[in-house]
Structures are given as structure tokens and as C-alpha cells.
Residue frames as qw, qx, qy, qz and C-alpha x, y, z in Angstrom:
[[0.249, 0.220, 0.923, 0.192, 27.40, 219.64, 118.05],
 [0.267, 0.744, 0.512, -0.337, 24.44, 222.05, 117.81],
 [0.101, 0.727, -0.288, -0.616, 26.44, 224.41, 115.57],
 [0.111, -0.202, 0.869, 0.439, 27.26, 221.52, 113.22],
 [0.256, 0.477, 0.840, -0.049, 23.59, 220.48, 113.04],
 [0.211, 0.817, 0.217, -0.490, 22.61, 224.06, 112.19],
 [0.016, 0.581, -0.565, -0.586, 25.27, 224.23, 109.47],
 [0.175, 0.053, 0.942, 0.280, 24.13, 220.91, 107.98],
 [0.272, 0.652, 0.662, -0.251, 20.52, 222.06, 108.03],
 [0.175, 0.822, -0.055, -0.540, 21.53, 225.22, 106.16],
 [0.166, 0.630, -0.624, -0.432, 24.03, 223.75, 103.69],
 [0.933, 0.154, -0.214, -0.244, 23.07, 220.07, 103.62],
 [0.783, -0.444, 0.411, 0.147, 25.22, 217.14, 104.63],
 [0.075, -0.580, 0.654, 0.480, 28.39, 216.44, 102.65],
 [0.199, 0.013, 0.920, 0.338, 27.61, 214.78, 99.34],
 [0.329, 0.628, 0.647, -0.280, 24.04, 216.03, 99.04],
 [0.160, 0.251, 0.454, 0.840, 22.81, 217.74, 95.90],
 [0.098, -0.641, -0.672, 0.358, 20.58, 220.37, 97.44],
 [0.103, -0.259, 0.083, 0.957, 20.99, 223.69, 95.59],
 [0.197, -0.224, -0.636, -0.712, 17.93, 223.06, 93.38],
 [0.239, -0.494, -0.815, 0.188, 15.60, 222.40, 96.31],
 [0.034, -0.710, -0.415, 0.568, 12.95, 225.10, 96.59],
 [0.010, -0.413, 0.365, 0.834, 13.87, 226.61, 93.19],
 [0.700, 0.561, 0.323, -0.303, 11.63, 226.82, 90.10],
 [0.499, -0.154, 0.624, 0.581, 13.40, 225.38, 87.04],
 [0.411, 0.701, 0.044, -0.581, 12.84, 227.56, 83.97],
 [0.716, 0.595, -0.331, -0.151, 15.21, 225.92, 81.44],
 [0.807, -0.367, 0.416, 0.205, 17.82, 223.16, 81.23],
 [0.470, 0.771, -0.403, -0.151, 20.96, 223.26, 79.07],
 [0.922, -0.185, 0.261, 0.218, 23.43, 220.47, 78.25],
 [0.408, 0.863, -0.293, 0.052, 27.00, 221.07, 77.10],
 [0.230, -0.688, 0.686, -0.062, 30.67, 220.35, 77.59],
 [0.402, 0.236, -0.853, -0.234, 30.34, 217.13, 75.51],
 [0.722, -0.381, -0.455, -0.355, 27.37, 216.02, 77.65],
 [0.530, -0.016, -0.635, 0.561, 29.48, 216.27, 80.82],
 [0.058, -0.144, -0.402, 0.902, 27.47, 219.19, 82.20],
 [0.081, -0.693, -0.669, -0.256, 23.90, 220.31, 82.83],
 [0.066, 0.045, -0.224, 0.971, 22.82, 223.86, 83.65],
 [0.116, -0.650, -0.751, 0.026, 19.51, 224.48, 85.39],
 [0.001, 0.322, 0.029, 0.946, 18.21, 228.03, 84.89],
 [0.275, -0.526, -0.766, 0.248, 16.08, 228.77, 87.95],
 [0.128, -0.902, -0.302, -0.279, 14.14, 231.66, 89.42],
 [0.490, -0.852, 0.144, 0.116, 17.23, 232.28, 91.59],
 [0.064, -0.741, 0.614, 0.264, 20.16, 231.95, 89.19],
 [0.787, 0.366, -0.464, -0.179, 21.86, 229.13, 87.29],
 [0.698, -0.474, 0.523, -0.118, 22.86, 225.89, 89.03],
 [0.454, 0.547, -0.676, -0.195, 25.55, 223.67, 87.53],
 [0.902, -0.202, 0.374, -0.071, 25.69, 219.88, 87.63],
 [0.377, 0.701, -0.589, -0.138, 29.07, 218.72, 86.32],
 [0.993, -0.081, -0.074, 0.033, 30.22, 215.13, 85.98],
 [0.046, -0.815, 0.569, -0.098, 33.67, 214.37, 87.30],
 [0.997, -0.026, -0.055, 0.044, 35.99, 211.39, 87.10],
 [0.642, -0.557, 0.342, 0.402, 39.63, 210.39, 87.29],
 [0.014, 0.647, -0.510, -0.566, 42.36, 210.54, 84.68],
 [0.008, 0.143, -0.914, -0.380, 41.35, 207.30, 82.92],
 [0.172, 0.473, 0.859, -0.090, 37.59, 207.54, 82.64],
 [0.128, -0.221, -0.315, -0.914, 34.75, 209.45, 81.05],
 [0.042, 0.456, 0.770, -0.444, 31.59, 210.44, 82.91],
 [0.113, -0.076, -0.364, -0.921, 28.60, 211.94, 81.09],
 [0.512, 0.246, 0.445, -0.692, 24.87, 212.62, 81.26],
 [0.128, 0.023, 0.915, 0.382, 23.28, 209.83, 79.20],
 [0.184, -0.493, -0.752, -0.398, 19.55, 210.30, 79.65],
 [0.136, 0.116, 0.413, -0.893, 17.01, 212.74, 81.07],
 [0.100, -0.420, -0.838, -0.335, 13.33, 211.80, 81.06],
 [0.195, -0.766, -0.609, 0.067, 10.07, 213.58, 81.87],
 [0.309, 0.137, -0.013, 0.941, 11.36, 217.07, 81.08],
 [0.264, -0.584, -0.384, -0.665, 7.80, 218.37, 81.39],
 [0.645, -0.658, -0.383, 0.062, 7.84, 217.74, 85.16],
 [0.592, -0.222, -0.120, 0.765, 10.99, 219.91, 85.50],
 [0.167, 0.286, 0.221, 0.917, 10.09, 223.02, 83.51],
 [0.338, -0.467, -0.055, -0.815, 8.14, 225.62, 85.50],
 [0.801, -0.412, -0.427, -0.080, 8.14, 223.29, 88.50],
 [0.305, -0.781, 0.417, -0.351, 9.39, 223.69, 92.06],
 [0.595, 0.242, -0.746, 0.177, 12.03, 221.18, 93.16],
 [0.732, -0.577, 0.006, -0.361, 11.03, 219.35, 96.33],
 [0.753, -0.473, 0.454, 0.060, 13.77, 216.73, 96.69],
 [0.489, 0.602, -0.614, -0.148, 16.83, 215.24, 95.00],
 [0.937, -0.236, 0.240, -0.091, 17.18, 211.48, 95.41],
 [0.869, 0.256, -0.035, 0.421, 20.83, 210.43, 95.19],
 [0.372, -0.833, 0.132, 0.386, 24.02, 212.08, 96.37],
 [0.286, 0.827, -0.387, -0.291, 26.97, 213.28, 94.32],
 [0.262, -0.424, 0.858, 0.126, 28.70, 209.89, 94.53],
 [0.710, 0.206, -0.377, -0.558, 25.80, 207.93, 93.00],
 [0.732, -0.166, 0.644, -0.147, 25.04, 204.23, 93.31],
 [0.330, 0.543, -0.609, -0.474, 26.85, 202.79, 90.32],
 [0.863, 0.089, 0.465, -0.177, 25.69, 199.58, 88.62],
 [0.242, -0.364, 0.739, 0.513, 27.90, 197.65, 86.18],
 [0.724, 0.521, 0.273, -0.359, 26.26, 197.43, 82.73],
 [0.046, -0.572, 0.697, 0.430, 29.37, 196.31, 80.81],
 [0.886, 0.336, -0.055, -0.316, 28.61, 194.23, 77.72],
 [0.928, -0.146, 0.274, 0.203, 30.64, 191.09, 77.02],
 [0.724, 0.422, 0.168, 0.519, 32.61, 192.65, 74.14],
 [0.061, -0.985, 0.027, -0.157, 33.32, 196.01, 75.82],
 [0.655, 0.355, -0.390, 0.541, 36.99, 196.88, 76.30],
 [0.033, 0.290, -0.466, 0.835, 36.28, 199.09, 79.32],
 [0.085, -0.428, -0.826, 0.356, 33.89, 198.85, 82.23],
 [0.177, -0.385, -0.279, -0.862, 30.65, 200.80, 81.82],
 [0.143, -0.367, -0.774, 0.496, 28.52, 201.78, 84.79],
 [0.159, -0.566, -0.368, -0.720, 25.31, 203.74, 85.24],
 [0.159, -0.315, -0.652, 0.671, 23.80, 205.65, 88.13],
 [0.081, -0.653, -0.568, -0.494, 20.52, 207.52, 88.49],
 [0.060, -0.151, -0.402, 0.901, 19.48, 210.75, 90.16],
 [0.049, -0.645, -0.724, -0.237, 15.82, 211.67, 90.62],
 [0.003, 0.057, -0.144, 0.988, 14.57, 215.23, 90.83],
 [0.068, -0.583, -0.805, 0.079, 11.18, 215.35, 92.55],
 [0.032, -0.120, -0.064, -0.990, 9.04, 218.41, 91.77],
 [0.417, 0.247, 0.490, -0.725, 5.50, 219.53, 92.46],
 [0.665, 0.400, -0.228, -0.588, 4.66, 218.12, 88.98],
 [0.988, 0.108, -0.084, -0.070, 6.30, 214.68, 89.23],
 [0.675, -0.530, 0.427, 0.286, 9.70, 212.97, 89.04],
 [0.584, 0.742, -0.320, -0.075, 12.46, 213.41, 86.45],
 [0.882, -0.305, 0.274, 0.232, 15.16, 210.72, 86.26],
 [0.304, 0.854, -0.413, -0.092, 18.67, 211.57, 85.08],
 [0.974, -0.060, 0.106, 0.189, 21.04, 208.77, 84.07],
 [0.009, 0.867, -0.486, -0.109, 24.80, 209.24, 84.24],
 [0.974, 0.174, -0.089, 0.118, 27.30, 206.83, 82.65],
 [0.308, -0.798, 0.507, 0.106, 30.91, 206.14, 83.59],
 [0.919, 0.354, -0.145, 0.094, 33.36, 204.35, 81.27],
 [0.230, -0.828, 0.502, -0.096, 36.69, 203.38, 82.83],
 [0.530, 0.434, -0.728, 0.027, 39.50, 200.85, 83.08],
 [0.748, -0.279, -0.600, 0.048, 38.31, 199.32, 86.35],
 [0.515, -0.160, -0.457, 0.707, 39.86, 201.72, 88.84],
 [0.034, 0.021, -0.077, 0.996, 37.97, 205.01, 88.56],
 [0.063, 0.619, 0.756, -0.205, 34.56, 206.08, 89.75],
 [0.086, 0.445, 0.298, 0.840, 32.47, 209.03, 88.74],
 [0.125, -0.547, -0.612, 0.557, 30.36, 211.61, 90.51],
 [0.110, 0.762, 0.396, 0.501, 28.22, 214.69, 89.99],
 [0.337, -0.223, -0.304, 0.863, 29.34, 218.04, 91.41],
 [0.004, -0.825, -0.522, -0.216, 26.80, 220.79, 92.06],
 [0.346, -0.341, -0.173, 0.857, 27.49, 224.52, 92.38],
 [0.241, 0.861, 0.269, -0.358, 26.04, 227.94, 91.62],
 [0.659, 0.419, 0.291, 0.553, 27.14, 229.18, 88.20],
 [0.248, -0.471, -0.005, 0.847, 28.96, 232.44, 87.70],
 [0.016, 0.081, 0.585, 0.807, 27.11, 232.76, 84.36],
 [0.477, 0.295, 0.338, -0.756, 23.61, 234.02, 83.67],
 [0.704, 0.396, 0.578, -0.115, 21.06, 232.44, 81.34],
 [0.448, 0.847, -0.109, -0.265, 22.14, 234.72, 78.49],
 [0.160, -0.616, 0.742, 0.210, 25.58, 233.08, 78.41],
 [0.474, 0.026, 0.878, 0.051, 24.08, 229.68, 77.57],
 [0.557, 0.691, 0.376, -0.266, 21.72, 231.17, 74.98],
 [0.382, 0.865, -0.254, -0.202, 24.59, 232.60, 72.90],
 [0.219, -0.555, 0.793, 0.120, 27.37, 230.02, 73.49],
 [0.745, 0.277, -0.414, -0.443, 27.07, 227.38, 70.74],
 [0.268, 0.247, -0.909, 0.204, 28.66, 224.73, 72.99],
 [0.238, 0.144, 0.752, -0.598, 25.43, 224.67, 75.01],
 [0.285, -0.224, -0.701, -0.614, 22.09, 223.31, 73.80],
 [0.510, -0.158, 0.334, -0.777, 18.75, 223.94, 75.46],
 [0.049, 0.098, 0.994, -0.018, 17.11, 220.66, 76.44],
 [0.484, 0.067, -0.066, -0.870, 13.65, 220.77, 74.87],
 [0.894, -0.017, -0.253, -0.370, 12.90, 217.04, 74.89],
 [0.851, -0.410, 0.327, 0.018, 14.06, 213.85, 76.55],
 [0.466, 0.669, -0.575, -0.059, 17.48, 212.59, 75.55]]
């Protein structure tokens, strides 16, 4: 049991988004048809990718308070990769639409990121986090990626 506790303390418990914690965010990029965010940090690039099933779309809908992310140290991520989805389907919608929120707490404040999931009633969405194999330069030259310079 002690070994498992040590591993969880090092890597986080399953489902946690913890790679950004302790890092300074220098830039944020969005790409892959709004399905992916890239956080350029003082220690490499961290990917947040949305993921769903075969009959749904999951995307990053909104990011606020960008100024509290840039040149700030991440203290905590509120929300796990599964998210707490809320149904926001409108009466005339043909598919279900859900939203979930993740909060990134930094030494400068809190940034909220909204993710949307559109599906036929059977598929959920989630956010997957991993270290990127790419460096910042890749996102600067690849036209599929756009630097986030304001809220969206």
C-alpha cells in the first residue's frame, strides 16, 4: 500500500490533470479544429486533447482570463479528465449538447476552460493530458495551430 501511495503522490491519482502543476505557462496554442490545446511551459509543452467516441464531437469552446495564465505558475487544476458534464441542449437541437468546466489556478488568479460535447445520447467526452513530443517552434510554424492571445 505504501508503494502505491508514493506512486500516486508522484504521478497523481488516475484521472487527474496534473502535468501543469508547478510549471510556468509561457504561451497557449489551440488547434486540431479546436480539439486540442498546447501549453508552452518553462519545462516543455503539455498537451490537452479532447476525446470522445465514434458518434460525438468534443472541443474547447471557451477560455477566459488568459492574463492569469501567461507568465504564471500553476498551483492547482480543478476537474479531472472525465469532467462533470451538464446538459445544455436547446429544444430544437438534433443532438445532445453538454458542457464541462476545468479551472486552472495560478499565482495570478483562475482561468476557466469550457469544453463542449455534442453526441447522439450515448457518448461522453473527456480531456487527455500528456507531454508533447513537439517543441514550441513546431506550433509557431504549423498553420494548423493558432497562438491564443485573447479569450475565446
